[in-house]
Z-matrix of the N, CA and C atoms (Angstrom, degrees):
N
C 1 1.446
C 2 1.531 1 110.41
N 3 1.351 2 116.27 1 -42.82
C 4 1.448 3 120.16 2 -179.61
C 5 1.531 4 110.46 3 -62.38
N 6 1.355 5 116.95 4 -39.19
C 7 1.466 6 120.61 5 178.58
C 8 1.518 7 111.49 6 -62.83
N 9 1.326 8 117.43 7 -38.81
C 10 1.465 9 121.33 8 179.51
C 11 1.518 10 110.89 9 -64.86
N 12 1.334 11 117.05 10 -41.47
C 13 1.462 12 121.12 11 178.90
C 14 1.525 13 109.67 12 -66.24
N 15 1.331 14 116.84 13 -43.32
C 16 1.456 15 120.78 14 178.82
C 17 1.528 16 110.83 15 -62.45
N 18 1.328 17 117.49 16 -44.29
C 19 1.459 18 121.56 17 177.89
C 20 1.524 19 110.63 18 -60.96
N 21 1.318 20 117.30 19 -43.44
C 22 1.471 21 120.93 20 179.13
C 23 1.528 22 110.22 21 -62.34
N 24 1.324 23 117.36 22 -40.16
C 25 1.458 24 121.29 23 178.75
C 26 1.525 25 110.96 24 -64.71
N 27 1.323 26 117.52 25 -44.88
C 28 1.464 27 121.34 26 179.05
C 29 1.526 28 110.58 27 -62.00
N 30 1.311 29 117.48 28 -44.27
C 31 1.468 30 121.33 29 178.65
C 32 1.527 31 110.19 30 -62.59
N 33 1.328 32 117.34 31 -43.92
C 34 1.465 33 120.54 32 -179.95
C 35 1.527 34 111.18 33 -62.22
N 36 1.336 35 117.90 34 -42.58
C 37 1.458 36 120.93 35 178.55
C 38 1.522 37 109.98 36 -64.16
N 39 1.331 38 117.37 37 -45.50
C 40 1.464 39 120.73 38 179.54
C 41 1.527 40 111.20 39 -60.33
N 42 1.316 41 117.49 40 -46.97
C 43 1.467 42 121.27 41 179.77
C 44 1.521 43 109.72 42 -62.25
N 45 1.323 44 116.88 43 -41.06
C 46 1.462 45 120.39 44 178.53
C 47 1.507 46 112.47 45 -62.39
N 48 1.319 47 116.74 46 -41.99
C 49 1.471 48 120.44 47 -179.66
C 50 1.521 49 110.91 48 -67.46
N 51 1.318 50 117.36 49 -45.91
C 52 1.470 51 119.64 50 -176.28
C 53 1.516 52 112.42 51 -75.06
N 54 1.328 53 117.72 52 -20.90
C 55 1.467 54 120.22 53 -178.19
C 56 1.517 55 112.07 54 -97.16
N 57 1.346 56 118.68 55 0.10
C 58 1.457 57 120.44 56 -179.32
C 59 1.513 58 110.09 57 -61.98
N 60 1.335 59 116.44 58 138.51
C 61 1.468 60 118.83 59 176.95
C 62 1.523 61 109.92 60 -69.89
N 63 1.330 62 114.57 61 157.71
C 64 1.460 63 119.19 62 176.92
C 65 1.515 64 109.03 63 -63.30
N 66 1.327 65 117.03 64 144.68
C 67 1.454 66 121.34 65 178.84
C 68 1.516 67 108.91 66 -72.35
N 69 1.329 68 117.29 67 118.48
C 70 1.451 69 122.18 68 -177.95
C 71 1.518 70 113.18 69 -59.75
N 72 1.356 71 120.48 70 -40.99
C 73 1.461 72 118.91 71 -179.17
C 74 1.523 73 113.77 72 -61.33
N 75 1.321 74 119.40 73 -23.29
C 76 1.455 75 121.23 74 -179.39
C 77 1.525 76 112.72 75 -78.32
N 78 1.313 77 117.20 76 -13.73
C 79 1.457 78 120.29 77 -174.28
C 80 1.520 79 110.74 78 -97.45
N 81 1.340 80 118.65 79 128.74
C 82 1.460 81 121.22 80 175.15
C 83 1.520 82 109.24 81 -64.89
N 84 1.354 83 115.85 82 154.01
C 85 1.461 84 118.01 83 -173.76
C 86 1.514 85 114.27 84 -127.00
N 87 1.337 86 119.79 85 13.32
C 88 1.453 87 118.27 86 -177.13
C 89 1.523 88 112.10 87 -119.31
N 90 1.338 89 116.46 88 115.54
C 91 1.453 90 123.70 89 171.10
C 92 1.514 91 115.61 90 74.70
N 93 1.351 92 114.44 91 -175.86
C 94 1.460 93 121.86 92 -176.97
C 95 1.522 94 111.95 93 -65.58
N 96 1.348 95 116.21 94 -37.94
C 97 1.458 96 118.94 95 178.87
C 98 1.518 97 110.71 96 -62.74
N 99 1.328 98 116.27 97 -37.31
C 100 1.459 99 119.99 98 178.88
C 101 1.528 100 110.04 99 -63.68
N 102 1.325 101 116.62 100 -38.99
C 103 1.463 102 119.94 101 178.26
C 104 1.515 103 110.91 102 -62.55
N 105 1.350 104 116.02 103 -43.66
C 106 1.461 105 119.64 104 178.66
C 107 1.520 106 111.13 105 -66.74
N 108 1.347 107 117.04 106 -42.29
C 109 1.463 108 120.40 107 179.20
C 110 1.521 109 110.22 108 -65.48
N 111 1.335 110 116.54 109 -39.39
C 112 1.467 111 120.47 110 177.67
C 113 1.509 112 111.08 111 -63.43
N 114 1.336 113 115.51 112 -42.26
C 115 1.466 114 119.09 113 177.25
C 116 1.523 115 110.63 114 -62.22
N 117 1.336 116 117.14 115 -41.14
C 118 1.461 117 121.01 116 179.42
C 119 1.523 118 110.79 117 -65.18
N 120 1.349 119 116.81 118 -41.79
C 121 1.463 120 120.15 119 179.30
C 122 1.527 121 110.85 120 -65.08
N 123 1.322 122 116.18 121 -41.59
C 124 1.469 123 120.06 122 178.91
C 125 1.532 124 110.05 123 -64.54
N 126 1.323 125 116.39 124 -41.20
C 127 1.468 126 119.71 125 179.07
C 128 1.519 127 110.52 126 -64.94
N 129 1.344 128 117.22 127 -39.08
C 130 1.464 129 120.24 128 179.13
C 131 1.523 130 110.69 129 -64.14
N 132 1.345 131 117.41 130 -42.45
C 133 1.467 132 120.02 131 177.99
C 134 1.518 133 110.57 132 -64.25
N 135 1.326 134 117.27 133 -41.16
C 136 1.469 135 120.51 134 179.30
C 137 1.527 136 110.07 135 -64.22
N 138 1.355 137 117.08 136 -41.63
C 139 1.462 138 120.26 137 177.94
C 140 1.521 139 110.59 138 -62.27
N 141 1.337 140 117.30 139 -41.16
C 142 1.459 141 121.18 140 179.78
C 143 1.519 142 110.83 141 -62.58
N 144 1.347 143 117.18 142 -44.70
C 145 1.471 144 119.98 143 178.35
C 146 1.521 145 110.26 144 -63.39
N 147 1.329 146 116.70 145 -42.29
C 148 1.458 147 120.83 146 -179.03
C 149 1.532 148 110.53 147 -65.33
N 150 1.364 149 117.23 148 -42.65
C 151 1.460 150 120.84 149 177.95
C 152 1.519 151 111.13 150 -62.06
N 153 1.347 152 117.15 151 -43.63
C 154 1.459 153 120.62 152 179.45
C 155 1.514 154 110.41 153 -63.43
N 156 1.308 155 116.91 154 -44.08
C 157 1.459 156 120.98 155 179.52
C 158 1.527 157 110.36 156 -64.51
N 159 1.349 158 116.13 157 -43.04
C 160 1.467 159 119.94 158 -179.24
C 161 1.521 160 110.59 159 -62.34
N 162 1.338 161 117.52 160 -40.71
C 163 1.456 162 120.19 161 178.36
C 164 1.522 163 110.51 162 -65.62
N 165 1.330 164 116.94 163 -41.52
C 166 1.462 165 121.25 164 179.54
C 167 1.524 166 110.69 165 -61.39
N 168 1.321 167 116.75 166 -45.56
C 169 1.464 168 121.25 167 -179.48
C 170 1.526 169 110.43 168 -66.97
N 171 1.331 170 117.04 169 -40.30
C 172 1.459 171 121.31 170 -176.11
C 173 1.524 172 112.14 171 -66.35
N 174 1.316 173 117.06 172 -28.71
C 175 1.457 174 119.60 173 -177.70
C 176 1.511 175 110.83 174 71.26
N 177 1.320 176 115.91 175 -148.47
C 178 1.462 177 119.29 176 -178.79
C 179 1.522 178 110.96 177 -113.74
N 180 1.297 179 114.27 178 150.28
C 181 1.458 180 122.03 179 171.98
C 182 1.521 181 105.68 180 -123.44
N 183 1.308 182 116.91 181 126.00
C 184 1.458 183 121.02 182 -179.76
C 185 1.527 184 110.24 183 -111.57
N 186 1.325 185 114.91 184 132.15
C 187 1.461 186 121.62 185 179.32
C 188 1.521 187 108.67 186 -117.15
N 189 1.322 188 118.05 187 125.04
C 190 1.469 189 119.98 188 178.97
C 191 1.532 190 110.29 189 -76.46
N 192 1.321 191 115.28 190 150.22
C 193 1.463 192 120.28 191 175.84
C 194 1.534 193 107.80 192 -73.55
N 195 1.310 194 116.80 193 131.06
C 196 1.468 195 121.43 194 178.50
C 197 1.529 196 109.27 195 -77.96
N 198 1.328 197 116.20 196 167.66
C 199 1.466 198 122.03 197 -179.03
C 200 1.525 199 111.96 198 -58.39
N 201 1.350 200 117.39 199 -28.11
C 202 1.466 201 119.92 200 -179.89
C 203 1.530 202 112.85 201 -83.85
N 204 1.353 203 116.97 202 2.49
C 205 1.459 204 121.34 203 177.29
C 206 1.512 205 114.77 204 92.37
N 207 1.326 206 117.77 205 -6.83
C 208 1.460 207 121.70 206 -178.85
C 209 1.526 208 111.18 207 -96.55
N 210 1.332 209 114.79 208 169.56
C 211 1.457 210 121.56 209 174.94
C 212 1.526 211 107.94 210 -111.73
N 213 1.320 212 115.85 211 134.22
C 214 1.456 213 121.77 212 -179.76
C 215 1.524 214 109.10 213 -122.00
N 216 1.328 215 115.71 214 151.03
C 217 1.468 216 119.84 215 -179.88
C 218 1.512 217 109.62 216 -147.95
N 219 1.317 218 115.35 217 145.64
C 220 1.462 219 121.11 218 169.50
C 221 1.525 220 106.65 219 -97.12
N 222 1.319 221 115.96 220 120.58
C 223 1.461 222 121.57 221 -179.92
C 224 1.517 223 108.42 222 -124.12
N 225 1.316 224 115.92 223 168.44
C 226 1.464 225 120.60 224 176.43
C 227 1.511 226 109.37 225 -108.51
N 228 1.320 227 114.72 226 129.93
C 229 1.455 228 122.54 227 175.28
C 230 1.513 229 106.75 228 -112.65
N 231 1.316 230 116.00 229 116.19
C 232 1.467 231 120.74 230 -178.14
C 233 1.531 232 110.91 231 49.68
N 234 1.338 233 116.70 232 35.00
C 235 1.461 234 121.55 233 177.44
C 236 1.519 235 115.56 234 89.63
N 237 1.342 236 118.68 235 -5.01
C 238 1.469 237 121.85 236 179.19
C 239 1.520 238 109.94 237 -104.19
N 240 1.328 239 117.02 238 137.06
C 241 1.462 240 122.42 239 -178.70
C 242 1.527 241 110.68 240 -74.83
N 243 1.346 242 115.11 241 130.91
C 244 1.462 243 121.97 242 -179.79
C 245 1.532 244 108.03 243 -134.75
N 246 1.327 245 117.04 244 136.97
C 247 1.457 246 122.25 245 175.13
C 248 1.519 247 109.86 246 -87.38
N 249 1.339 248 116.96 247 132.04
C 250 1.464 249 122.39 248 -176.10
C 251 1.517 250 111.55 249 -126.45
N 252 1.317 251 114.85 250 150.97
C 253 1.445 252 122.62 251 161.07
C 254 1.530 253 103.83 252 -93.70
N 255 1.327 254 117.91 253 127.14
C 256 1.462 255 120.66 254 179.15
C 257 1.521 256 107.26 255 -78.51
N 258 1.342 257 116.31 256 118.68
C 259 1.458 258 122.00 257 -174.03
C 260 1.519 259 109.54 258 -123.34
N 261 1.331 260 116.66 259 94.61
C 262 1.467 261 120.50 260 -178.52
C 263 1.524 262 112.16 261 -67.07
N 264 1.335 263 117.40 262 -14.64
C 265 1.459 264 121.14 263 178.19
C 266 1.515 265 114.06 264 -91.22
N 267 1.328 266 117.18 265 -6.29
C 268 1.473 267 120.36 266 178.39
C 269 1.528 268 108.94 267 -86.74
N 270 1.314 269 116.77 268 131.35
C 271 1.468 270 120.97 269 -178.61
C 272 1.516 271 112.18 270 -66.56
N 273 1.323 272 116.08 271 -36.92
C 274 1.467 273 120.28 272 -176.68
C 275 1.526 274 110.13 273 -133.87
N 276 1.316 275 115.12 274 167.64
C 277 1.460 276 121.24 275 171.77
C 278 1.527 277 106.98 276 -66.55
N 279 1.317 278 116.91 277 134.20
C 280 1.469 279 121.64 278 178.11
C 281 1.523 280 108.01 279 -123.08
N 282 1.317 281 116.22 280 124.43
C 283 1.463 282 121.80 281 -177.94
C 284 1.518 283 111.40 282 -108.50
N 285 1.327 284 115.99 283 138.76
C 286 1.464 285 119.38 284 170.92
C 287 1.523 286 107.14 285 -67.04
N 288 1.314 287 116.21 286 161.79
C 289 1.466 288 119.72 287 177.30
C 290 1.516 289 111.80 288 -58.88
N 291 1.346 290 116.62 289 -42.56
C 292 1.474 291 120.87 290 -178.85
C 293 1.530 292 111.15 291 -64.70
N 294 1.343 293 117.45 292 -43.25
C 295 1.468 294 119.82 293 179.58
C 296 1.528 295 111.16 294 -67.33
N 297 1.317 296 117.25 295 -36.82
C 298 1.471 297 120.47 296 178.33
C 299 1.527 298 110.43 297 -64.16
N 300 1.330 299 116.83 298 -44.29
C 301 1.476 300 119.90 299 177.68
C 302 1.526 301 110.45 300 -62.37
N 303 1.341 302 117.27 301 -41.71
C 304 1.464 303 120.98 302 179.28
C 305 1.528 304 111.54 303 -62.37
N 306 1.331 305 116.40 304 -28.98
C 307 1.468 306 120.94 305 178.43
C 308 1.523 307 111.95 306 -87.08
N 309 1.330 308 117.33 307 3.97
C 310 1.461 309 120.85 308 176.29
C 311 1.512 310 115.14 309 85.32
N 312 1.323 311 117.43 310 14.80
C 313 1.463 312 120.41 311 179.78
C 314 1.527 313 109.64 312 -87.87
N 315 1.316 314 114.80 313 138.10
C 316 1.476 315 120.88 314 -176.10
C 317 1.523 316 108.81 315 -122.83
N 318 1.321 317 116.29 316 137.19
C 319 1.453 318 122.79 317 176.31
C 320 1.512 319 108.13 318 -153.44
N 321 1.315 320 115.29 319 167.67
C 322 1.468 321 119.56 320 176.65
C 323 1.522 322 108.19 321 -122.07
N 324 1.307 323 116.22 322 165.40
C 325 1.471 324 119.87 323 179.99
C 326 1.533 325 110.90 324 -62.94
N 327 1.330 326 117.51 325 -24.57
C 328 1.463 327 120.70 326 177.66
C 329 1.528 328 111.72 327 -68.19
N 330 1.348 329 117.53 328 -20.22
C 331 1.464 330 122.04 329 -179.53
C 332 1.533 331 112.50 330 -81.49
N 333 1.333 332 117.95 331 -14.56
C 334 1.458 333 121.91 332 -173.74
C 335 1.533 334 110.20 333 -74.47
N 336 1.341 335 115.10 334 128.90
C 337 1.457 336 123.39 335 -179.55
C 338 1.538 337 108.09 336 -141.16
N 339 1.309 338 116.79 337 171.08
C 340 1.462 339 120.04 338 172.11
C 341 1.523 340 107.17 339 -70.41
N 342 1.333 341 115.95 340 121.67
C 343 1.468 342 120.09 341 -176.54
C 344 1.524 343 112.80 342 -115.02
N 345 1.326 344 117.73 343 -12.88
C 346 1.459 345 120.63 344 -179.09
C 347 1.521 346 109.79 345 -163.87
N 348 1.322 347 114.31 346 170.02
C 349 1.452 348 121.48 347 174.72
C 350 1.522 349 106.97 348 -116.37
N 351 1.314 350 117.30 349 114.48
C 352 1.460 351 122.01 350 178.88
C 353 1.506 352 111.35 351 -97.81
N 354 1.326 353 116.88 352 178.09
C 355 1.460 354 121.64 353 179.94
C 356 1.524 355 111.59 354 -60.39
N 357 1.341 356 116.86 355 -30.90
C 358 1.459 357 119.90 356 -178.47
C 359 1.526 358 113.07 357 -101.94
N 360 1.336 359 117.36 358 14.36
C 361 1.455 360 120.20 359 176.56
C 362 1.513 361 112.84 360 122.18
N 363 1.340 362 116.44 361 -165.64
C 364 1.460 363 120.96 362 -177.44
C 365 1.527 364 112.25 363 -63.38
N 366 1.320 365 115.63 364 144.14
C 367 1.463 366 121.97 365 177.25
C 368 1.519 367 107.75 366 -109.94
N 369 1.323 368 116.29 367 125.67
C 370 1.461 369 121.22 368 -179.92
C 371 1.515 370 109.65 369 -98.26
N 372 1.324 371 115.11 370 137.55
C 373 1.457 372 119.62 371 179.54
C 374 1.509 373 111.56 372 -173.94
N 375 1.317 374 114.27 373 -165.30
C 376 1.461 375 121.93 374 -178.63
C 377 1.520 376 107.88 375 -127.18
N 378 1.330 377 117.02 376 121.83
C 379 1.463 378 120.96 377 176.89
C 380 1.528 379 108.81 378 -74.87
N 381 1.338 380 116.50 379 132.45
C 382 1.462 381 122.09 380 179.78
C 383 1.529 382 108.95 381 -140.19
N 384 1.316 383 115.27 382 168.06
C 385 1.454 384 122.10 383 171.58
C 386 1.516 385 107.05 384 -119.23
N 387 1.328 386 116.14 385 124.10
C 388 1.467 387 121.30 386 -179.89
C 389 1.524 388 109.24 387 -86.56
N 390 1.321 389 116.12 388 133.49
C 391 1.469 390 119.59 389 178.97
C 392 1.512 391 110.91 390 -58.82
N 393 1.336 392 116.87 391 -45.14
C 394 1.458 393 119.34 392 179.80
C 395 1.524 394 111.13 393 -152.92
N 396 1.335 395 113.48 394 147.47
C 397 1.455 396 122.41 395 172.93
C 398 1.521 397 105.58 396 -131.29
N 399 1.332 398 117.30 397 126.48
C 400 1.461 399 121.02 398 -178.55
C 401 1.519 400 109.98 399 -130.65
N 402 1.314 401 115.35 400 136.12
C 403 1.457 402 122.82 401 177.27
C 404 1.516 403 107.20 402 -141.45
N 405 1.326 404 116.68 403 118.96
C 406 1.455 405 119.24 404 -174.48
C 407 1.514 406 108.53 405 59.37
N 408 1.295 407 117.50 406 -130.77
C 409 1.469 408 121.17 407 177.70
C 410 1.508 409 113.39 408 -90.69
N 411 1.324 410 118.04 409 2.88
C 412 1.464 411 122.35 410 -176.39
C 413 1.527 412 109.59 411 -94.44
N 414 1.323 413 116.41 412 129.41
C 415 1.460 414 120.50 413 177.72
C 416 1.514 415 109.32 414 -135.57
N 417 1.326 416 116.26 415 138.10
C 418 1.458 417 122.22 416 175.79
C 419 1.513 418 108.03 417 -126.71
N 420 1.298 419 116.22 418 146.95
C 421 1.467 420 122.60 419 179.76
C 422 1.532 421 109.09 420 -113.62
N 423 1.331 422 114.74 421 153.66
C 424 1.474 423 121.52 422 177.41
C 425 1.528 424 111.27 423 53.14
N 426 1.312 425 115.56 424 58.99
C 427 1.466 426 122.97 425 -175.16
C 428 1.528 427 109.15 426 -95.54
N 429 1.331 428 115.86 427 127.53
C 430 1.468 429 121.00 428 176.74
C 431 1.524 430 109.38 429 -66.07
N 432 1.323 431 115.80 430 139.72
C 433 1.467 432 120.81 431 -178.95
C 434 1.522 433 109.14 432 -155.07
N 435 1.326 434 114.62 433 167.86
C 436 1.460 435 121.03 434 171.40
C 437 1.517 436 108.09 435 -130.97
N 438 1.303 437 114.85 436 144.68
C 439 1.462 438 121.48 437 171.69
C 440 1.520 439 105.63 438 -99.56
N 441 1.330 440 116.38 439 125.46
C 442 1.465 441 121.66 440 178.14
C 443 1.529 442 105.78 441 -112.60
N 444 1.348 443 116.42 442 94.24
C 445 1.464 444 120.14 443 -172.57
C 446 1.530 445 114.78 444 -60.41
N 447 1.332 446 117.74 445 -30.53
C 448 1.468 447 120.13 446 -177.34
C 449 1.521 448 110.21 447 -138.37
N 450 1.335 449 115.51 448 142.80
C 451 1.452 450 120.68 449 172.44
C 452 1.519 451 116.37 450 94.35
N 453 1.312 452 118.71 451 -8.52
C 454 1.462 453 121.31 452 178.01
C 455 1.526 454 107.68 453 -101.20
N 456 1.340 455 118.03 454 113.29
C 457 1.464 456 119.32 455 -174.83
C 458 1.531 457 114.42 456 -74.09
N 459 1.328 458 117.82 457 -26.51
C 460 1.462 459 121.61 458 -179.33
C 461 1.523 460 108.52 459 -146.42
N 462 1.311 461 117.42 460 145.73
C 463 1.455 462 120.90 461 177.70
C 464 1.527 463 109.61 462 -67.51
N 465 1.332 464 116.27 463 147.24
C 466 1.463 465 122.46 464 -176.39
C 467 1.528 466 110.15 465 -113.28
N 468 1.309 467 116.01 466 130.18
C 469 1.466 468 121.57 467 175.68
C 470 1.520 469 106.68 468 -94.36
N 471 1.337 470 115.54 469 99.88
C 472 1.457 471 121.68 470 -172.50
C 473 1.521 472 114.24 471 -101.89
N 474 1.326 473 114.61 472 -169.26
C 475 1.458 474 122.39 473 -172.74
C 476 1.528 475 115.11 474 -63.98
N 477 1.325 476 118.63 475 -25.35
C 478 1.466 477 117.96 476 179.53
C 479 1.525 478 110.99 477 -62.02
N 480 1.355 479 117.49 478 -23.64
C 481 1.464 480 121.07 479 171.01
C 482 1.522 481 110.94 480 -98.64
N 483 1.324 482 117.90 481 -48.34
C 484 1.469 483 121.35 482 -173.64
C 485 1.526 484 112.45 483 -58.73
N 486 1.323 485 117.68 484 -32.28
C 487 1.464 486 120.81 485 180.00
C 488 1.531 487 112.46 486 -66.27
N 489 1.334 488 117.53 487 -15.17
C 490 1.474 489 120.34 488 178.81
C 491 1.521 490 111.80 489 -87.61
N 492 1.327 491 117.27 490 -6.52
C 493 1.464 492 122.50 491 -179.17
C 494 1.519 493 108.01 492 -107.33
N 495 1.334 494 116.95 493 128.62
C 496 1.467 495 120.51 494 -176.97
C 497 1.514 496 110.02 495 -126.39
N 498 1.283 497 120.16 496 128.91
C 499 1.460 498 127.48 497 -17.94
C 500 1.519 499 111.21 498 -86.88
N 501 1.315 500 114.96 499 171.76
C 502 1.475 501 121.97 500 169.76
C 503 1.521 502 104.79 501 -117.27
N 504 1.326 503 116.84 502 123.02
C 505 1.463 504 119.70 503 -177.68
C 506 1.528 505 110.24 504 -144.11
N 507 1.318 506 114.52 505 158.10
C 508 1.465 507 120.49 506 175.75
C 509 1.516 508 107.63 507 -112.93
N 510 1.312 509 114.93 508 125.74
C 511 1.461 510 122.02 509 177.85
C 512 1.523 511 107.71 510 -123.72
N 513 1.306 512 115.85 511 108.01
C 514 1.460 513 122.74 512 -177.43
C 515 1.529 514 109.86 513 54.44
N 516 1.328 515 117.35 514 -114.00
C 517 1.462 516 120.92 515 -176.24
C 518 1.520 517 113.08 516 -105.11
N 519 1.335 518 116.99 517 34.43
C 520 1.453 519 119.75 518 176.40
C 521 1.518 520 110.21 519 -147.20
N 522 1.325 521 114.87 520 147.42
C 523 1.453 522 121.61 521 173.16
C 524 1.520 523 106.05 522 -102.13
N 525 1.317 524 115.73 523 130.26
C 526 1.462 525 121.08 524 -178.13
C 527 1.524 526 108.04 525 -113.14
N 528 1.319 527 115.49 526 122.39
C 529 1.467 528 121.84 527 177.92
C 530 1.516 529 107.33 528 -107.09
N 531 1.312 530 116.90 529 123.46
C 532 1.470 531 121.08 530 -179.79
C 533 1.510 532 111.12 531 91.93
N 534 1.316 533 115.61 532 175.54
C 535 1.476 534 121.22 533 -176.76
C 536 1.493 535 112.35 534 -84.74
C-alpha cells in the first residue's frame, strides 16, 4: 500500500512539473521578434526539463578503465552495436568505415573531405548525422558524427554524444555517465 501511495505521489509530481505553464516573466512581449525569442526561450526550458528527466530515467552507466588506461563502451548507432573508445577530447562521434557500414550508413569516395585537424594532420572523412546513439539508458538523437573510412583504428565516442549525458565524471578507475 505504501508503495502505491509513493508511486502515485511521484507520478503526480512528474505530471505537475511537465504540465507547468511557461513562466510569463521570462517571455519577451514586444513585436514579432519577441514572439520568436519567447518561443526559443520556451523551447530551451522544455529541452532542459526533458534532458533532466532523460538523465534521471537513464540512471548511471559505469565504464571500467581498461588495462591501457582508456575507457571503452559498446553503444548502439541507429540500432547497430558498435565498440567505441570514449574520447572526451573528440568534438564529435567518429566512426570507422567498417562500423559505419555495419550501422547502415552509406557514402562514396566522392563524399570524403577534410573534416578535422588531428595531431598528425588533416583528417579525411564524411560528415553525417546519426539518427540515434544509445549507451546504457542514455540515448541521443540527431548526433553529429564523421565517418573516417581509412586510418581510424577504433570508433570514438566524442562530445556530440557525451554532452547529452549529465554529468560525465571519472572516479578512480571508472567513468560514470549520468547521476
